[in-house]
C-alpha positions as CSV (number, residue, x, y, z in Angstrom):
1,M,88.1,66.5,77.8
2,K,85.0,68.7,77.4
3,M,82.3,68.1,80.1
4,K,78.6,68.7,79.3
5,L,77.4,70.2,82.5
6,S,75.2,73.0,83.9
7,P,77.3,74.3,86.8
8,R,75.6,76.2,89.6
9,L,76.5,79.7,90.5
10,L,79.0,80.3,93.3
11,Y,78.8,83.2,95.7
12,A,80.6,84.2,98.9
13,D,78.9,85.4,102.1
14,E,80.0,88.3,104.2
15,K,82.7,86.2,105.9
16,G,84.2,84.9,102.6
17,R,82.6,81.5,102.8
18,I,81.8,80.1,99.4
19,Y,78.5,78.4,98.5
20,D,76.8,77.1,95.4
21,H,73.4,78.6,94.7
22,P,70.4,76.2,94.9
23,E,68.8,77.4,91.7
24,L,70.9,79.9,89.6
25,L,73.4,78.6,87.0
26,A,76.9,79.9,86.6
27,L,77.8,82.4,83.8
28,G,81.1,83.5,82.3
29,E,81.9,86.8,80.5
30,T,83.8,88.0,77.5
31,N,83.6,91.4,75.8
32,D,80.6,92.4,78.1
33,T,78.6,89.4,76.9
34,L,77.5,86.7,79.4
35,F,77.5,83.0,78.5
36,P,76.2,80.0,80.4
37,L,79.3,78.2,81.8
38,G,78.0,74.9,80.4
39,S,78.3,76.2,76.9
40,A,82.2,76.4,77.2
41,D,84.8,73.7,77.5
42,L,84.9,72.8,81.2
43,I,87.4,71.1,83.4
44,D,87.6,70.4,87.1
45,V,89.5,73.3,88.7
46,P,93.1,72.0,88.8
47,Q,94.9,71.2,92.0
48,G,96.8,74.2,93.3
49,S,94.3,76.7,91.9
50,E,92.7,79.2,94.2
51,L,89.2,80.6,94.6
52,F,89.0,84.4,95.2
53,T,86.1,86.5,96.4
54,L,85.5,89.7,94.4
55,P,84.7,92.5,96.9
56,G,82.1,95.0,95.8
57,R,81.0,92.8,92.8
58,L,77.8,90.9,92.9
59,P,77.3,87.4,91.5
60,V,75.3,87.1,88.3
61,G,73.6,83.8,87.5
62,L,71.2,82.4,85.0
63,N,67.6,81.5,86.0
64,P,67.1,78.2,84.2
65,V,63.3,78.6,84.3
66,T,63.0,82.1,82.8
67,G,66.2,82.1,80.8
68,K,67.1,85.5,82.3
69,N,70.2,86.6,84.0
70,V,69.8,87.5,87.7
71,I,72.0,89.7,89.9
72,L,72.3,88.1,93.3
73,K,72.0,90.9,95.8
74,E,71.7,89.0,99.1
75,D,72.5,85.6,100.7
76,P,69.7,83.2,100.0
77,L,70.6,81.4,103.2
78,H,70.6,84.6,105.2
79,P,68.3,87.1,103.6
80,G,69.4,90.7,104.0
81,H,73.1,89.8,104.3
82,P,75.5,90.8,101.5
83,V,77.2,88.5,99.0
84,S,80.1,88.8,96.6
85,A,81.1,87.2,93.3
86,V,83.7,84.4,93.2
87,S,86.5,83.7,90.7
88,A,89.1,81.1,90.1
89,F,92.9,81.7,89.8
90,L,94.1,78.7,87.7
91,S,97.3,76.8,88.3
92,P,100.1,77.3,85.8
93,A,99.8,75.6,82.3
94,Y,96.1,76.2,82.1
95,T,94.5,78.9,79.8
96,R,91.1,80.4,80.7
97,I,88.3,80.7,78.2
98,L,85.9,83.0,80.0
99,N,86.2,85.8,82.6
100,P,84.0,85.8,85.7
101,A,80.5,87.3,85.5
102,Y,79.6,90.0,88.0
103,A,77.8,93.3,88.5
104,I,79.8,96.3,89.8
105,T,78.7,98.1,93.0
106,P,79.8,101.5,94.4
107,K,81.9,99.5,96.9
108,S,84.0,97.9,94.2
109,V,87.8,98.6,94.3
110,H,90.6,97.6,92.0
111,L,91.4,93.9,92.5
112,P,95.0,92.6,93.0
113,L,96.9,91.5,89.9
114,F,95.7,87.9,89.3
115,A,94.1,86.2,86.4
116,Y,90.4,86.0,87.2
117,T,88.5,83.1,85.6
118,A,84.8,82.1,85.7
119,V,84.0,79.2,88.0
120,G,81.0,77.1,88.9
121,F,80.0,74.0,90.8
122,A,78.9,70.7,89.3
123,N,78.9,67.0,90.3
124,G,80.6,67.8,93.6
125,N,83.5,69.7,92.0
126,F,84.5,73.3,91.2
127,V,84.6,73.6,87.4
128,A,86.1,76.3,85.1
129,P,86.1,77.1,81.4
130,A,89.8,76.4,80.5
131,W,92.1,73.8,79.1
132,R,95.6,72.6,79.7
133,V,97.9,74.1,77.1
134,D,101.2,72.6,78.3
135,P,101.7,69.0,79.5
136,D,105.0,70.0,81.2
137,Q,104.6,69.4,85.0
138,R,107.4,71.7,86.3
139,Q,105.0,73.8,88.3
140,D,102.3,71.3,89.0
141,F,101.1,71.6,92.6
142,R,101.9,68.0,93.6
143,H,105.6,68.6,93.0
144,F,105.6,71.3,95.7
145,E,103.8,69.5,98.5
146,N,105.5,68.5,101.8
147,K,108.7,70.2,101.0
148,D,110.9,71.9,103.7
149,Y,111.5,75.2,101.9
150,K,113.1,76.9,104.9
151,K,115.7,74.1,105.0
152,A,116.2,74.3,101.3
153,V,116.7,78.0,101.4
154,V,119.3,77.8,104.2
155,E,121.2,75.1,102.2
156,A,121.1,77.3,99.1
157,L,122.4,80.3,101.0
158,D,125.2,78.2,102.6
159,E,126.2,76.8,99.3
160,L,126.9,80.2,97.7
161,P,127.4,82.5,100.7
162,G,127.0,86.2,100.0
163,N,125.5,85.6,96.5
164,K,123.0,88.4,95.9
165,L,121.0,86.3,93.4
166,V,120.5,83.5,95.9
167,E,119.4,86.0,98.5
168,Q,116.8,87.4,96.1
169,L,115.6,83.9,95.2
170,S,115.3,83.1,98.9
171,T,113.0,86.0,99.3
172,C,111.0,84.8,96.2
173,V,110.6,81.4,97.8
174,L,109.7,82.4,101.4
175,E,107.7,85.6,100.8
176,Y,106.2,85.2,97.3
177,G,105.9,81.4,97.1
178,C,107.4,81.6,93.6
179,A,107.4,78.2,91.9
180,A,110.4,79.0,89.7
181,A,112.5,80.0,92.7
182,K,111.3,76.9,94.6
183,N,112.5,74.8,91.7
184,Y,115.9,76.4,92.0
185,V,116.3,75.5,95.7
186,L,115.0,72.0,94.9
187,H,117.6,71.6,92.1
188,R,115.2,71.0,89.2
189,W,113.9,72.3,85.9
190,E,114.0,76.0,85.3
191,C,116.0,78.5,87.4
192,P,115.1,82.2,87.4
193,L,117.9,84.8,87.1
194,P,116.5,88.2,88.1
195,T,118.9,91.0,87.4
196,S,117.3,94.3,86.6
197,P,115.6,96.7,89.1
198,A,114.7,99.1,86.2
199,C,112.3,99.0,83.3
200,N,111.7,101.0,80.1
201,A,107.9,100.2,80.0
202,E,105.0,100.8,82.4
203,C,102.9,97.8,81.7
204,L,99.4,98.1,83.0
205,G,99.5,94.7,84.7
206,C,103.1,94.8,86.0
207,V,103.2,92.5,89.0
208,S,106.2,94.2,90.7
209,S,105.6,97.9,90.2
210,Q,102.3,99.8,90.3
211,P,101.6,103.5,90.8
212,S,100.1,104.6,94.1
213,G,96.3,104.3,94.3
214,C,96.1,101.6,91.6
215,C,95.9,97.9,92.2
216,P,98.3,96.3,94.7
217,A,101.4,94.5,93.1
218,P,101.8,91.0,94.5
219,Q,105.6,91.3,94.9
220,R,108.3,93.9,95.3
221,R,110.7,94.9,92.6
222,L,114.3,93.6,92.9
223,Q,116.4,96.1,94.8
224,A,119.9,94.7,95.0
225,P,120.8,93.5,91.5
226,P,123.4,90.7,91.4
227,G,126.7,90.9,89.5
228,A,127.7,88.7,86.6
229,K,129.7,86.3,88.7
230,D,126.8,85.8,91.1
231,V,124.5,85.1,88.2
232,A,126.9,82.7,86.5
233,D,127.6,80.8,89.8
234,V,123.9,80.1,90.3
235,A,123.3,79.2,86.7
236,V,126.3,76.8,86.4
237,L,125.4,75.1,89.6
238,H,121.8,74.6,88.5
239,I,122.8,73.3,85.1
240,S,125.2,70.8,86.7
241,R,122.6,69.0,88.7
242,A,119.1,69.6,87.2
243,K,117.5,67.4,84.6
244,R,116.6,69.3,81.4
245,P,118.0,72.6,82.9
246,V,116.8,76.0,81.8
247,V,118.2,79.3,83.3
248,S,116.1,82.4,82.5
249,F,116.7,86.1,82.7
250,G,113.6,88.2,83.1
251,Q,111.3,87.4,86.0
252,G,108.2,88.9,87.6
253,C,110.3,90.4,90.5
254,E,112.3,92.5,88.1
255,G,112.1,95.1,85.4
256,E,113.6,94.7,81.9
257,P,116.8,92.6,81.8
258,L,118.1,94.2,78.6
259,L,118.7,97.3,80.7
260,K,121.3,95.2,82.6
261,F,122.9,94.2,79.3
262,D,126.5,94.2,80.6
263,V,125.6,91.8,83.4
264,L,123.7,89.5,81.0
265,E,126.5,89.5,78.4
266,K,129.3,88.8,80.9
267,S,127.3,86.2,82.8
268,I,126.4,84.3,79.6
269,G,130.1,84.3,78.7
270,L,131.0,82.9,82.2
271,I,128.3,80.3,82.0
272,R,129.5,79.1,78.6
273,E,133.1,79.0,79.7
274,S,132.1,76.5,82.4
275,T,129.5,74.4,80.6
276,K,127.9,74.0,77.1
277,K,124.9,72.2,78.7
278,G,121.6,73.7,79.6
279,T,119.4,76.3,77.9
280,I,120.1,80.0,78.5
281,N,116.8,81.9,78.0
282,L,115.9,85.6,78.1
283,N,112.4,86.7,79.0
284,T,112.2,90.3,77.6
285,N,110.2,93.1,76.0
286,A,112.8,92.9,73.2
287,S,113.1,96.7,73.2
288,L,116.8,97.0,72.3
289,P,117.7,95.2,69.0
290,G,121.4,96.0,69.3
291,K,121.6,94.4,72.7
292,V,119.7,91.4,71.5
293,R,122.2,90.9,68.7
294,A,125.1,91.0,71.1
295,L,123.5,88.5,73.5
296,A,122.9,86.2,70.6
297,E,126.6,86.4,69.7
298,A,127.5,85.8,73.4
299,G,125.6,82.5,73.4
300,L,122.0,83.1,74.2
301,D,119.9,80.1,73.3
302,A,116.3,81.2,73.6
303,M,114.3,84.4,73.8
304,R,110.7,84.8,74.9
305,V,109.1,88.2,74.0
306,T,106.2,89.5,76.1
307,M,103.4,91.3,74.3
308,I,99.7,91.6,74.7
309,S,99.0,92.4,71.1
310,A,100.7,92.8,67.7
311,R,98.5,95.8,67.1
312,R,100.4,99.0,67.7
313,K,97.7,100.9,69.5
314,V,96.9,98.1,71.8
315,Y,100.5,97.4,72.5
316,N,101.2,101.0,73.3
317,A,98.2,101.4,75.5
318,Y,99.1,98.4,77.6
319,H,102.9,98.3,77.7
320,K,103.4,102.1,77.6
321,P,106.9,101.8,76.2
322,R,109.5,104.5,77.0
323,G,112.2,105.0,74.4
324,Y,111.3,102.2,72.0
325,T,108.6,101.2,69.7
326,L,106.8,98.0,68.5
327,D,109.0,98.1,65.4
328,D,112.0,97.7,67.7
329,V,110.4,94.6,69.2
330,F,109.9,93.1,65.7
331,E,113.4,93.9,64.8
332,S,114.8,92.2,67.9
333,I,112.7,89.1,67.0
334,R,114.1,89.2,63.5
335,I,117.7,89.6,64.7
336,A,117.4,86.8,67.2
337,A,115.8,84.4,64.8
338,S,118.4,85.1,62.1
339,A,121.1,84.4,64.7
340,G,119.7,81.0,65.5
341,V,118.1,81.9,68.8
342,H,114.8,80.0,69.5
343,V,112.2,82.8,69.7
344,S,108.8,82.4,71.3
345,L,106.0,84.9,72.2
346,N,104.8,85.3,75.7
347,L,101.3,86.2,74.7
348,L,99.3,87.8,77.5
349,T,95.8,86.5,76.9
350,F,92.5,88.1,77.8
351,P,89.2,86.6,76.6
352,G,87.4,89.1,74.4
353,L,90.6,90.7,73.2
354,T,93.0,87.9,72.3
355,D,90.4,85.8,70.5
356,S,89.0,88.6,68.3
357,T,89.4,88.5,64.6
358,I,91.5,91.6,64.3
359,E,93.9,90.3,66.9
360,L,94.3,87.0,65.2
361,D,94.9,88.7,61.8
362,K,97.7,90.9,63.3
363,L,99.2,87.9,65.0
364,R,99.1,85.9,61.8
365,A,101.0,88.7,60.0
366,L,103.8,88.4,62.5
367,L,103.9,84.6,62.4
368,D,104.0,84.7,58.6
369,K,107.5,86.1,58.7
370,G,108.7,82.7,60.0
371,W,110.7,84.1,62.9
372,I,108.7,82.7,65.8
373,K,108.9,79.0,66.9
374,G,106.2,79.0,69.6
375,I,103.6,80.9,71.6
376,Q,103.3,80.7,75.4
377,L,99.7,81.4,76.3
378,R,99.7,83.3,79.6
379,N,96.6,84.4,81.3
380,L,96.9,88.2,81.8
381,N,97.0,89.0,85.5
382,I,94.8,92.1,85.8
383,D,91.5,93.3,87.2
384,P,89.1,93.0,84.2
385,E,87.6,96.4,85.0
386,L,91.0,98.0,85.0
387,L,91.8,96.5,81.6
388,K,88.5,97.6,80.2
389,A,88.9,101.1,81.5
390,E,92.3,101.5,79.8
391,L,91.8,99.3,76.7
392,G,88.1,99.1,76.3
393,R,88.1,101.1,73.2
394,F,90.2,98.4,71.5
395,L,87.8,95.5,72.4
396,P,86.0,94.7,69.2
397,P,82.2,94.5,69.2
398,G,80.4,91.2,68.7
399,K,81.0,87.6,69.8
400,P,84.7,86.7,70.0
401,G,86.1,83.5,68.5
402,G,86.8,81.7,71.7
403,M,90.3,81.2,73.2
404,K,90.5,77.5,72.5
405,K,89.2,77.8,69.0
406,I,91.8,80.5,68.2
407,A,94.5,78.2,69.5
408,G,93.2,75.4,67.2
409,K,93.3,77.7,64.2
410,L,96.9,78.7,64.9
411,K,97.9,75.1,65.1
412,R,96.2,74.2,61.8
413,S,97.6,77.2,60.0
414,Y,101.2,76.8,61.4
415,P,101.9,73.1,61.9
416,G,105.4,73.7,63.1
417,L,104.3,76.2,65.7
418,W,104.2,74.9,69.3
419,L,101.7,76.3,71.8
420,G,102.6,75.9,75.5
421,Y,103.2,77.7,78.7
422,Y,106.8,77.1,79.8
423,N,110.2,78.0,78.3
424,P,111.4,74.9,76.5
425,Y,114.6,73.0,77.2
426,L,116.4,72.9,73.9
427,G,118.8,70.1,74.6
428,E,118.4,66.5,73.6
C-alpha cells in the first residue's frame, strides 16, 4: 500500500550510528536525478532488511523551506564531525524503486556487491521506495529465526557422509548465511545444487568472483565441484520430504552450470530414475543452446535466464560473454520453450536503466515471441557508481518510467506473464 509521507533524511555518524535529520527530508536517485522520497511508493523497510552506511559518500537531503537539495557535510549533533550516507538492503521478494542519494567525496571507495536502496525515516519507522513483487514466503526472515543451524548442518553431513554438495551447502549456511542453503538443511522449499567452478562470462556484479582492486565479492566461488551421484542424492532426498520442492542448478557461489553439462545431464537422469516429483530448475546464462536442448530431453522442467538487458550493447558491457553471444541466449530460450521447459527471465533491475523506454521496448520485442512465461525481478547487487562508470553511456537521458509503473505495463500488455522473485514450483 502506498504511504503518503515526507520521510526525514538518514545519516550515519563517524562510529556508524544512524540518525534521522531534524530538518532535511530524504531523497532518492535515478539516472542522476534526485526525487523526494515521499513522491515514490513507500513501504516500511521489511523485516530482515539491513541498513548500510556508505563510506566516503555524503548524505543529500531536501530543505523543505527553500526547496533546495543540501549536501550534509557534518553531524548536526556534533558540528565538525564527519557523516556518511545511509542505504537499505532489502529482504528477498522486494523490488526497489529508487537508488540512494549521496554526494561522492575523495574518500569514496567501491562498495561491496549489495543492492543499495534509498531509505528515510517517518512515523517512527524506516521506509523505502519499493514494493513486494512476490507473495511467496520461502525466504522471509521470520522463517529463519531461532533455528539451530549448526545442529542442522551436522545432521545434513551425517545423513550423506562424504557428499561434496552437502559440504558446500554447509559452508553456504554457516559462512554466507545463504537462505537457500538454510532451506535445504531445514528440509523445505527450494534446494540449491551448485556444481560449476568455472564461468564463460565476467559479469560486472558477479557475487563470487571479482578482479583484484575492484569491489569485494561477498562469497567465494565453489572449489570442489560435486559429481552427479552427489547431486542426485541431495536432490532426491530433498524432493522426498519438502513441500512444493524445487531443486536448482546455478547459484551465487558458482559459475555457469552449463559448463558442467555432463554432471547436470547425468544427475537429472538419476533424479528422474528415482522420482517424478519435484521441479528441476536451471539458473543459467543460457549460453550453450545445444546443451540446453540435451538437458530438456533429459528431463529439465524449468530454466531461468539471467540478463540485465535485451539490448546487445548493454548485455555485452555488463555480462562480458566469452565464446557466446546474445543470439545464443535467445536461441537457448527458444529451444527450451519449444521443448516444453518453463522459461523465465532473471531480470537484473537497476532504477534508471531497467525502467527506461528503450529497455522496455527491447524487452517487449523478446516477450512478443511467446517463449517466456515469467520475469523474476531481482535488484542488481552493485555499487551504483561502478555501474555508472561501466554502463553510464547506456543510461538514457530524461526521467525514467518508474520501476513499479513498468511492471504494471508489462502485466497489462501480457496478461499471462507472471512477475515474481522465486523459481516456481510447477507441480500441482
